[in-house]
C-alpha positions as CSV (number, residue, x, y, z in Angstrom):
1,M,-0.5,-14.8,-0.5
2,C,3.0,-15.6,-1.3
3,G,6.3,-14.5,-2.8
4,I,7.5,-15.0,-6.4
5,S,10.9,-15.1,-8.2
6,G,11.9,-15.3,-11.8
7,I,14.9,-15.2,-14.1
8,I,15.2,-15.2,-17.8
9,D,18.7,-15.6,-19.4
10,R,18.8,-13.3,-22.4
11,S,21.5,-15.5,-24.2
12,N,19.2,-18.5,-24.0
13,T,21.4,-20.3,-21.5
14,P,19.8,-22.6,-18.8
15,I,19.6,-21.0,-15.4
16,P,21.5,-22.9,-12.6
17,R,19.0,-24.2,-10.0
18,G,21.0,-22.7,-7.2
19,E,20.5,-19.2,-8.5
20,I,16.7,-19.3,-8.4
21,E,16.8,-21.2,-5.1
22,A,19.0,-18.4,-3.6
23,M,16.7,-15.7,-5.0
24,N,13.6,-17.5,-3.5
25,G,15.3,-18.0,-0.2
26,R,15.5,-14.3,0.4
27,I,11.7,-14.1,0.7
28,R,11.1,-17.2,2.9
29,H,9.1,-15.0,5.3
30,R,6.5,-14.3,2.6
31,G,5.7,-18.0,2.3
32,P,6.8,-20.3,5.1
33,D,4.3,-23.1,4.2
34,D,5.8,-24.4,1.0
35,E,8.3,-23.8,-1.8
36,G,8.5,-24.8,-5.5
37,F,10.6,-24.3,-8.6
38,F,10.2,-24.6,-12.4
39,L,13.2,-24.6,-14.7
40,E,13.0,-25.0,-18.5
41,N,15.4,-23.8,-21.1
42,N,16.4,-20.2,-20.2
43,V,13.4,-19.7,-17.8
44,A,13.5,-20.2,-14.0
45,L,10.5,-19.5,-11.7
46,G,10.3,-19.8,-7.9
47,H,7.5,-19.6,-5.4
48,R,7.1,-19.3,-1.6
49,R,3.6,-20.2,-0.4
50,L,1.6,-18.8,2.4
51,S,-1.5,-21.1,2.4
52,I,-4.7,-19.1,2.7
53,L,-7.1,-20.8,0.2
54,D,-7.0,-24.6,-0.4
55,L,-4.4,-25.6,2.1
56,S,-3.9,-29.0,0.4
57,P,-1.0,-29.9,-1.9
58,E,-3.3,-29.1,-4.8
59,G,-2.5,-25.4,-4.2
60,H,1.2,-25.9,-4.7
61,Q,3.1,-23.5,-7.1
62,P,4.5,-23.2,-9.6
63,M,1.1,-24.4,-10.9
64,H,0.8,-26.1,-14.3
65,R,-2.2,-26.4,-16.7
66,A,-2.7,-28.2,-20.0
67,Q,1.0,-28.9,-20.3
68,R,1.2,-25.4,-21.7
69,Y,0.9,-22.9,-18.9
70,V,3.0,-22.4,-15.7
71,I,2.3,-19.7,-13.1
72,V,3.9,-18.2,-10.0
73,Y,1.4,-15.9,-8.2
74,N,1.2,-13.7,-5.2
75,G,-2.1,-12.3,-4.0
76,E,-5.8,-13.1,-3.8
77,V,-8.5,-13.0,-6.5
78,Y,-11.5,-12.5,-4.2
79,N,-14.2,-13.2,-6.8
80,Y,-12.5,-16.6,-7.8
81,L,-15.7,-18.6,-6.8
82,E,-17.8,-16.6,-9.3
83,L,-15.2,-16.8,-12.0
84,R,-14.8,-20.5,-11.4
85,D,-18.5,-21.1,-11.8
86,E,-18.5,-19.1,-15.1
87,L,-15.5,-21.0,-16.4
88,I,-17.1,-24.4,-15.6
89,T,-20.1,-23.4,-17.8
90,R,-17.5,-22.6,-20.5
91,G,-16.1,-26.2,-20.3
92,H,-13.2,-25.7,-18.0
93,A,-12.5,-28.4,-15.3
94,F,-10.7,-27.9,-12.0
95,T,-8.7,-30.2,-9.7
96,S,-8.2,-27.7,-6.8
97,H,-10.1,-25.2,-4.9
98,S,-7.5,-22.4,-5.3
99,D,-7.8,-19.1,-7.0
100,T,-4.4,-19.8,-8.7
101,E,-6.0,-22.5,-10.9
102,V,-8.8,-20.0,-11.7
103,I,-6.3,-17.5,-13.0
104,L,-4.8,-20.2,-15.3
105,A,-8.2,-21.2,-16.6
106,A,-9.2,-17.5,-17.1
107,Y,-6.0,-16.9,-19.1
108,E,-6.8,-20.0,-21.1
109,E,-10.3,-18.6,-21.9
110,W,-9.7,-14.9,-22.2
111,G,-6.0,-14.4,-22.7
112,E,-4.4,-11.3,-21.4
113,G,-7.8,-9.7,-21.0
114,C,-8.5,-12.0,-18.0
115,V,-7.1,-9.5,-15.5
116,S,-10.0,-7.1,-16.2
117,R,-12.3,-9.7,-14.7
118,F,-10.4,-10.1,-11.5
119,N,-11.4,-8.4,-8.3
120,G,-8.4,-8.6,-5.9
121,M,-4.7,-8.0,-5.4
122,W,-2.1,-9.8,-7.4
123,A,1.4,-9.9,-8.9
124,F,2.0,-12.9,-11.1
125,A,4.1,-14.3,-14.0
126,L,2.5,-16.8,-16.4
127,Y,4.8,-18.7,-18.8
128,D,3.0,-19.7,-22.0
129,R,5.1,-22.4,-23.6
130,E,3.3,-22.3,-27.0
131,R,3.6,-18.5,-27.4
132,Q,7.0,-18.4,-25.8
133,T,6.0,-15.4,-23.6
134,L,6.0,-14.5,-20.0
135,F,2.8,-12.7,-19.1
136,C,3.2,-10.6,-15.9
137,S,0.5,-8.5,-14.3
138,R,0.1,-6.3,-11.2
139,D,-3.3,-5.4,-9.6
140,R,-5.1,-2.2,-10.3
141,F,-3.8,-0.1,-7.3
142,G,-0.5,-1.9,-6.7
143,V,-1.4,-3.7,-3.4
144,K,1.0,-6.5,-4.3
145,P,4.6,-5.6,-5.4
146,F,6.4,-6.6,-8.6
147,Y,10.0,-5.5,-9.0
148,Y,12.3,-6.2,-11.9
149,V,15.7,-5.5,-13.4
150,Q,17.0,-5.8,-16.9
151,T,20.7,-6.3,-17.5
152,P,22.7,-7.3,-20.6
153,G,22.5,-10.9,-19.5
154,R,19.4,-11.3,-17.5
155,F,15.8,-10.2,-16.9
156,A,14.8,-10.9,-13.3
157,F,11.7,-10.2,-11.2
158,G,10.5,-10.7,-7.7
159,S,8.3,-9.6,-4.8
160,E,11.0,-7.7,-3.0
161,I,14.0,-5.6,-4.0
162,K,16.5,-7.6,-2.1
163,Q,16.0,-10.5,-4.5
164,L,17.3,-8.4,-7.4
165,L,20.3,-6.6,-5.8
166,P,22.7,-9.5,-6.8
167,F,22.0,-8.8,-10.4
168,L,23.3,-5.2,-10.1
169,D,27.0,-4.5,-10.7
170,E,26.8,-1.7,-8.1
171,R,24.2,-0.5,-5.6
172,N,23.8,3.1,-6.4
173,V,21.2,5.5,-5.0
174,N,18.6,7.0,-7.3
175,T,19.2,10.6,-6.3
176,K,16.0,11.9,-7.9
177,I,13.8,9.5,-5.9
178,L,15.9,10.2,-2.8
179,M,15.3,14.0,-3.2
180,D,11.6,13.5,-3.8
181,Y,11.4,11.6,-0.5
182,L,13.5,13.9,1.5
183,V,11.9,17.2,0.3
184,L,8.4,16.3,-1.0
185,S,7.6,13.0,0.9
186,Y,7.0,11.3,-2.5
187,E,8.2,7.7,-2.9
188,E,6.0,5.7,-5.2
189,H,5.1,8.2,-7.8
190,T,7.1,6.7,-10.6
191,D,8.2,3.3,-11.8
192,E,11.7,3.9,-10.3
193,T,12.9,2.8,-6.9
194,F,15.6,4.2,-4.5
195,F,18.0,1.8,-6.2
196,E,19.3,2.8,-9.6
197,G,18.4,0.0,-12.1
198,V,15.6,-1.5,-10.1
199,F,12.1,-0.8,-11.4
200,K,8.6,-1.7,-10.4
201,L,5.7,-2.7,-12.7
202,P,3.2,0.1,-12.4
203,P,-0.2,-0.7,-10.9
204,S,-2.9,-1.4,-13.5
205,H,-0.2,-2.7,-16.0
206,N,0.8,-5.9,-17.7
207,L,4.3,-6.8,-18.7
208,L,4.7,-9.1,-21.7
209,Y,8.1,-10.6,-22.2
210,D,8.8,-12.1,-25.6
211,L,11.3,-15.0,-25.1
212,K,12.0,-15.2,-28.8
213,T,13.3,-11.6,-29.0
214,G,14.3,-10.8,-25.4
215,D,12.2,-7.7,-25.4
216,F,9.3,-6.7,-23.2
217,T,6.4,-4.2,-23.4
218,L,4.2,-2.6,-20.7
219,Q,0.5,-2.0,-21.3
220,R,-2.1,-0.4,-19.0
221,Y,-5.2,-2.5,-18.7
222,Y,-7.2,-0.4,-16.3
223,T,-8.1,3.3,-15.7
224,I,-10.5,4.3,-13.0
225,R,-14.0,4.7,-14.5
226,I,-16.4,7.4,-13.2
227,D,-20.1,6.5,-13.6
228,E,-21.7,10.0,-14.0
229,S,-25.1,8.6,-13.1
230,M,-23.8,8.1,-9.5
231,G,-23.3,11.8,-9.2
232,A,-27.1,12.3,-9.6
233,L,-28.0,10.1,-6.6
234,E,-29.7,11.8,-3.7
235,E,-28.1,11.5,-0.3
236,A,-30.1,8.5,1.0
237,E,-29.6,6.4,-2.2
238,A,-25.9,7.4,-2.4
239,V,-25.4,6.3,1.2
240,R,-27.2,2.9,0.6
241,T,-25.2,2.4,-2.6
242,Y,-21.8,3.1,-1.0
243,A,-22.6,1.1,2.1
244,A,-23.6,-1.9,0.0
245,S,-20.4,-1.7,-2.0
246,L,-18.2,-1.6,1.1
247,E,-20.1,-4.5,2.7
248,D,-19.6,-6.6,-0.3
249,A,-15.9,-5.7,-0.5
250,I,-15.5,-6.9,3.1
251,K,-17.7,-10.0,2.6
252,I,-15.5,-11.4,-0.2
253,R,-12.4,-10.5,1.7
254,L,-13.5,-12.8,4.5
255,R,-13.1,-15.8,2.2
256,S,-10.4,-17.8,3.8
257,D,-9.5,-21.2,5.0
258,V,-7.5,-19.7,7.9
259,K,-8.2,-17.4,10.8
260,V,-9.1,-13.8,10.0
261,G,-8.5,-10.7,12.2
262,T,-8.6,-6.9,11.7
263,C,-6.4,-4.0,12.5
264,L,-8.2,-1.4,14.7
265,S,-6.7,2.0,15.3
266,G,-9.9,3.5,16.7
267,G,-10.3,5.8,13.7
268,L,-13.4,5.8,11.5
269,D,-12.0,3.7,8.7
270,S,-10.7,0.7,10.7
271,S,-13.7,0.9,13.0
272,S,-16.1,0.7,10.0
273,V,-14.3,-2.3,8.6
274,A,-14.2,-4.0,12.0
275,A,-17.9,-3.4,12.6
276,I,-19.0,-4.7,9.3
277,A,-16.7,-7.7,9.4
278,A,-17.7,-8.6,12.9
279,K,-21.4,-8.6,11.9
280,M,-20.5,-11.2,9.2
281,Y,-17.8,-13.2,11.0
282,N,-18.9,-13.5,14.6
283,T,-20.8,-16.6,15.8
284,Q,-21.8,-18.0,19.1
285,D,-18.4,-19.6,19.3
286,R,-16.2,-17.2,17.5
287,S,-15.3,-13.5,17.7
288,L,-13.3,-11.5,15.2
289,S,-9.8,-10.7,16.6
290,A,-8.7,-7.1,16.5
291,V,-5.2,-5.7,17.2
292,H,-4.7,-2.1,18.5
293,A,-1.4,-0.4,19.0
294,K,-1.7,2.1,21.9
295,S,0.4,5.2,21.9
296,S,2.1,6.1,25.2
297,E,1.6,9.8,24.3
298,A,-1.8,11.2,25.3
299,S,-2.0,13.5,22.3
300,N,-2.3,10.5,19.9
301,D,-3.6,7.7,22.1
302,E,-6.8,6.3,20.5
303,S,-7.1,3.2,22.7
304,R,-10.3,4.4,24.4
305,W,-11.9,4.6,21.0
306,A,-10.7,1.1,20.0
307,R,-12.1,-0.3,23.3
308,T,-15.4,1.4,22.7
309,V,-15.6,-0.1,19.2
310,A,-14.5,-3.6,20.5
311,D,-17.1,-3.6,23.2
312,H,-19.9,-2.4,20.9
313,C,-19.0,-5.0,18.2
314,A,-18.0,-7.9,20.4
315,L,-14.4,-8.0,19.1
316,D,-11.6,-10.0,20.7
317,L,-9.4,-6.9,21.3
318,N,-5.7,-7.3,21.8
319,V,-3.8,-4.2,22.7
320,I,0.0,-3.7,22.5
321,E,1.8,-0.6,23.8
322,P,5.3,-0.6,22.4
323,G,7.8,1.7,24.2
324,A,11.2,3.1,23.2
325,D,12.9,-0.2,23.9
326,A,10.6,-2.0,21.5
327,F,11.3,0.7,18.9
328,R,15.0,0.3,19.3
329,A,14.8,-3.5,19.2
330,C,13.1,-3.8,15.8
331,L,14.3,-0.5,14.2
332,E,17.0,-2.0,12.0
333,H,14.9,-5.0,11.0
334,V,12.1,-2.8,9.9
335,I,14.4,-0.6,7.8
336,R,15.8,-3.8,6.3
337,I,12.4,-5.3,5.4
338,Q,11.0,-2.0,4.1
339,E,14.0,-1.9,1.7
340,E,13.6,1.8,1.0
341,P,13.4,4.9,3.3
342,F,10.0,5.5,4.7
343,G,7.9,8.4,6.0
344,S,7.7,8.1,9.8
345,P,8.1,5.9,12.9
346,S,4.4,5.0,12.5
347,I,5.5,2.3,10.1
348,I,7.3,0.6,13.0
349,M,4.0,0.8,15.0
350,Q,2.3,-1.0,12.0
351,Y,5.1,-3.6,11.9
352,L,4.4,-4.4,15.6
353,V,0.6,-4.8,14.9
354,F,1.3,-7.5,12.3
355,E,3.8,-9.1,14.7
356,E,1.0,-9.4,17.2
357,A,-1.4,-10.7,14.5
358,N,1.1,-13.5,13.8
359,R,1.3,-14.3,17.5
360,L,-2.5,-14.6,17.6
361,G,-2.5,-17.0,14.6
362,C,-4.3,-14.5,12.3
363,K,-2.9,-15.3,8.9
364,V,-5.3,-12.8,7.3
365,M,-5.9,-9.2,8.6
366,L,-8.3,-6.6,7.3
367,D,-7.2,-3.0,7.4
368,G,-8.6,0.4,6.5
369,Q,-6.1,1.8,4.0
370,G,-7.7,3.8,1.2
371,G,-10.6,5.3,3.1
372,D,-9.1,8.7,3.4
373,E,-8.0,8.9,-0.2
374,T,-11.3,7.7,-1.7
375,L,-13.6,9.7,0.7
376,M,-11.6,12.9,1.2
377,G,-10.8,12.1,4.8
378,Y,-7.6,14.2,5.1
379,E,-8.2,17.7,6.4
380,R,-5.8,19.0,3.7
381,Y,-8.7,18.2,1.2
382,L,-10.8,21.0,2.8
383,P,-9.4,23.8,0.7
384,A,-10.1,21.8,-2.5
385,Y,-13.7,21.3,-1.4
386,L,-14.2,24.9,-0.3
387,L,-12.8,26.2,-3.6
388,S,-15.5,24.1,-5.4
389,L,-18.2,26.1,-3.6
390,K,-19.6,29.4,-4.8
391,G,-20.5,32.7,-3.1
392,S,-21.9,32.5,0.4
393,A,-21.7,28.7,0.4
394,R,-17.9,29.0,0.5
395,F,-18.0,31.2,3.6
396,R,-20.5,29.0,5.3
397,G,-18.4,25.9,4.4
398,F,-15.3,27.6,5.8
399,W,-17.0,28.2,9.2
400,L,-18.4,24.6,9.3
401,S,-15.0,23.1,8.4
402,F,-13.2,24.2,11.5
403,R,-16.3,23.7,13.6
404,H,-16.5,20.0,12.6
405,S,-12.7,19.3,12.6
406,K,-9.7,20.0,14.9
407,L,-8.5,22.7,12.5
408,T,-8.5,26.3,13.7
409,P,-9.5,29.1,11.2
410,W,-5.9,30.2,11.0
411,K,-4.7,26.7,10.2
412,L,-7.3,26.3,7.5
413,L,-6.2,29.6,5.9
414,Q,-2.6,28.3,6.0
415,Y,-3.8,25.1,4.2
416,F,-5.4,27.3,1.5
417,V,-2.1,29.1,0.8
418,Y,0.3,26.2,1.2
419,F,-1.4,23.4,-0.7
420,T,-2.8,25.4,-3.5
421,N,0.4,27.2,-4.5
422,A,3.3,25.1,-5.7
423,S,5.7,28.1,-5.8
424,I,5.1,29.1,-2.2
425,R,5.4,25.5,-1.1
426,L,8.7,25.0,-3.0
427,A,10.1,28.3,-1.6
428,R,9.2,27.2,2.0
429,L,10.8,23.8,1.5
430,K,13.9,25.3,0.0
431,K,14.3,27.6,3.0
432,K,13.5,24.8,5.5
433,L,16.0,22.4,3.8
434,S,18.6,25.0,2.8
435,F,21.4,22.6,3.8
436,I,20.7,20.4,0.7
437,K,23.2,21.4,-2.0
438,P,21.4,23.2,-5.0
439,E,22.6,20.7,-7.6
440,Y,20.6,17.9,-5.7
441,F,17.6,20.0,-4.7
442,D,17.1,20.9,-8.3
443,R,16.5,17.2,-9.2
444,L,13.0,17.3,-7.5
445,S,9.9,16.1,-9.4
446,T,8.4,19.6,-9.3
447,G,5.9,18.6,-12.0
448,T,4.2,16.2,-9.6
449,L,4.0,18.9,-6.9
450,R,2.6,21.4,-9.4
451,D,0.0,18.8,-10.5
452,S,-1.1,18.5,-6.9
453,A,-1.4,22.3,-6.4
454,R,-3.3,22.7,-9.6
455,N,-5.7,19.9,-8.7
456,Y,-6.8,21.7,-5.6
457,G,-9.2,23.4,-8.0
458,N,-10.4,20.0,-9.2
459,I,-11.4,17.6,-6.5
460,L,-11.6,14.5,-8.7
461,G,-8.2,15.3,-10.2
462,L,-6.7,15.7,-6.7
463,Q,-8.2,12.4,-5.5
464,L,-7.0,10.5,-8.7
465,L,-3.5,11.9,-8.2
466,E,-3.3,10.8,-4.5
467,I,-4.8,7.4,-5.2
468,T,-2.5,6.6,-8.2
469,S,0.7,8.5,-7.4
470,T,1.4,10.7,-4.3
471,Q,-0.3,9.1,-1.3
472,L,-2.0,5.7,-1.5
473,P,0.9,3.8,-3.3
474,H,3.4,4.3,-0.5
475,L,0.9,3.3,2.2
476,L,0.2,0.1,0.3
477,K,3.9,-0.6,0.0
478,Y,4.4,-0.2,3.8
479,E,1.4,-2.5,4.4
480,D,2.6,-5.2,2.2
481,K,6.1,-5.4,3.5
482,N,5.1,-5.1,7.2
483,S,2.4,-7.8,6.9
484,M,4.4,-10.2,4.8
485,C,7.5,-10.1,6.9
486,H,5.3,-11.7,9.6
487,S,3.7,-14.1,7.1
488,V,0.4,-12.3,7.4
489,E,-1.9,-11.4,4.4
490,A,-3.4,-7.9,4.6
491,R,-6.7,-7.3,2.9
492,L,-8.0,-3.8,2.1
493,P,-11.7,-3.4,1.5
494,F,-11.6,0.3,0.7
495,V,-9.3,-0.5,-2.2
496,D,-11.8,-2.8,-3.9
497,Y,-12.0,-1.2,-7.4
498,R,-15.8,-1.1,-7.3
499,N,-15.7,0.7,-4.0
500,V,-13.1,3.2,-5.3
501,E,-15.1,4.0,-8.4
502,N,-18.4,4.4,-6.4
503,A,-16.7,6.7,-3.8
504,L,-15.2,8.9,-6.5
505,A,-18.4,9.2,-8.6
506,I,-20.7,10.2,-5.7
507,R,-21.2,13.9,-5.3
508,N,-18.4,15.8,-3.5
509,D,-20.8,17.4,-1.0
510,L,-21.6,13.9,0.3
511,K,-17.9,13.3,0.9
512,I,-17.4,16.5,2.8
513,H,-20.7,17.8,4.1
514,K,-21.1,20.8,6.3
515,G,-17.5,20.5,7.3
516,W,-17.7,16.7,8.1
517,T,-15.1,14.8,6.2
518,K,-16.0,11.2,5.0
519,Y,-19.7,12.1,5.5
520,L,-20.8,9.3,3.2
521,L,-19.0,6.7,5.3
522,R,-20.2,8.2,8.6
523,R,-23.8,7.9,7.4
524,G,-23.3,4.4,6.1
525,V,-22.1,3.0,9.4
526,E,-23.9,5.2,11.9
527,K,-26.2,2.2,12.9
528,L,-23.2,-0.1,13.4
529,L,-21.0,2.0,15.6
530,P,-21.4,4.2,18.6
531,F,-22.4,7.8,17.9
532,E,-19.3,9.2,19.5
533,V,-17.1,7.1,17.2
534,V,-19.0,7.9,14.0
535,W,-19.0,11.7,14.6
536,R,-15.6,12.2,16.0
537,K,-13.9,15.5,15.1
538,D,-10.4,14.8,16.3
539,K,-8.9,12.8,13.5
540,I,-5.5,11.6,14.6
541,G,-4.5,9.0,12.0
542,F,-2.3,6.0,12.8
543,E,0.5,7.6,14.7
544,A,3.3,6.3,16.9
545,P,4.6,8.0,20.0
546,S,7.3,9.5,17.8
547,A,8.4,12.3,20.2
548,T,9.1,9.7,22.9
549,W,10.8,7.2,20.7
550,L,13.0,9.7,18.9
551,K,14.0,11.5,22.1
552,A,15.2,8.2,23.6
553,H,17.1,7.4,20.4
554,A,18.4,10.9,19.6
555,E,22.1,10.4,20.3
556,A,22.3,7.2,18.1
557,M,20.3,8.9,15.3
558,E,22.6,11.9,15.2
559,A,25.7,9.7,15.1
560,S,24.2,7.7,12.2
561,V,23.5,10.8,10.2
562,R,26.9,12.3,11.0
563,N,28.6,9.0,9.8
564,S,26.7,8.9,6.4
565,P,28.9,9.4,3.3
566,L,25.8,9.8,1.3
567,L,24.4,12.7,3.3
568,R,27.9,14.3,3.4
569,T,27.7,14.3,-0.4
570,L,24.2,15.7,-0.6
571,C,24.3,18.3,2.2
572,T,26.3,21.2,3.4
573,T,27.0,21.8,7.1
574,Y,24.0,22.0,9.4
575,D,23.0,21.5,13.0
576,Y,21.0,18.2,13.1
577,S,19.5,18.8,16.6
578,K,17.9,22.1,15.4
579,L,15.9,20.4,12.6
580,D,12.3,19.5,12.9
581,A,11.4,15.9,13.9
582,K,10.2,14.8,10.5
583,T,13.4,16.0,8.8
584,R,15.6,14.4,11.5
585,W,13.8,11.1,11.0
586,K,14.2,11.2,7.2
587,L,17.9,11.9,7.4
588,F,18.4,9.1,9.9
589,N,16.3,6.7,7.8
590,I,18.5,7.5,4.7
591,A,21.7,7.0,6.7
592,E,20.6,3.6,8.1
593,W,19.3,2.4,4.8
594,E,22.6,3.4,3.2
595,R,24.5,1.4,5.8
596,I,22.2,-1.6,5.8
597,Y,22.1,-2.0,2.0
598,D,25.7,-0.7,1.4
599,V,24.4,2.0,-1.1
600,K,26.7,4.3,-2.9
601,I,26.2,7.6,-4.8
602,N,27.6,8.2,-8.3
């Protein structure tokens, strides 16, 4: 797990070494263990190393092979041992024990098709001297970032946006993305960023840059495949198949030459990962470390569940309880490292979890991102599931849904109306955010919202949309930036592509069953976790004590919003104190991001 940098001069002029060094220096936190550079003709590559596999100098990057290939790579290919063995049978030799060398040999053997054989998370750029190409790739779901800019003089890429900002003549806000965030809470649904001119390589895509012409092309290499035979499995076999898939995803993510820990919210997803990992990791002399962030608000405090899981699974539990002072102390830094406005203060809670992991010496942390999206864990999925039922089954399903969740019948009816009708949703948002000037409100990506509403009649379509566009991508972005700023590698078993495909292919009535969300997972781990954890009804999610934090910071937040030139351009007069907490946070986050990054509006 590392950070990468790259520059190509489009006029075929050599790159000054100081330029790539400065670019690489902006991401020192991503790789404090080592640094390396490669410069040749009009190509410059940089790398920051966080040593996880093969801690020796043999793992140094940029890595070379056969005097033809040079790579800078960020990520982990978890099945590298299996690929290495296969490549040895095909005549390839290895000098290191790193997965980086396996990627080079795989490209040498299979060309650009090599990425279809990888199981992991990655963002890399591979320079092929003979073909005069730069082959870049990003993993299937975009766990690892790859940003780029193209100007008349340069093509540049990196692991973080801040590396690319010096290549822009001006730092202008992308008002369409800003509006999607402010109104719809969409951030990662396109290849654009909040900065005009900065783009990201979409997940499941390769980028091939032709050094001879100065042009590049994008090509999708992966689309989620649904094995229809999985849908025919009976409950017991479906549970066994899914549980085996998840166990293997965790097993290969425990491959590490450094200490591994796990994030533990106390919810079903993180508890399942912790329980399975502990079974594999714990020995007589070693216990899996877990970090839990305790909320000071009783309504979203899950610490008793985390302690129950830790006691049951023999975890080394470490609990932090950040108050308003801790929130204030790290707020500006988190906004800076996230680089773009984000959804809620819970991201700061996550930041503090990884800070504690770093203190404990856990260079690798497992986490439960992806469980809700792949297994229909959010209660807003219930309308889609109920719409798929027919006749009396729909009425019975409605009754069981509020019996086995924290939803009331009235709230469930509201979900039906709100999430299934884009026009009603847009009208409500327009009324709620009436202070936004019409010329900016009209820039919304309403097509994405309508796709979401339409897919409430198609469960698979809804899940695919949330996994690839509207939900999972921004969670993965937060996770990467929060973990890597503390030099910690986050690994996500639920996002193993085999696990995703299995979860999506299994019958819907095994994902939501008699009102129980994530039924398949509950059944799969019921022998590993206490009954009261497996069959919890009160899903909370990973939440910060936002009410407490924002109340303590209210005066400073309002002053920041009031002083924002960007918001004065976007909005008419309004009373900030009368807005709901989520909107107040978003406006404040925009104002601080604007100030920190000196962003302008055209």
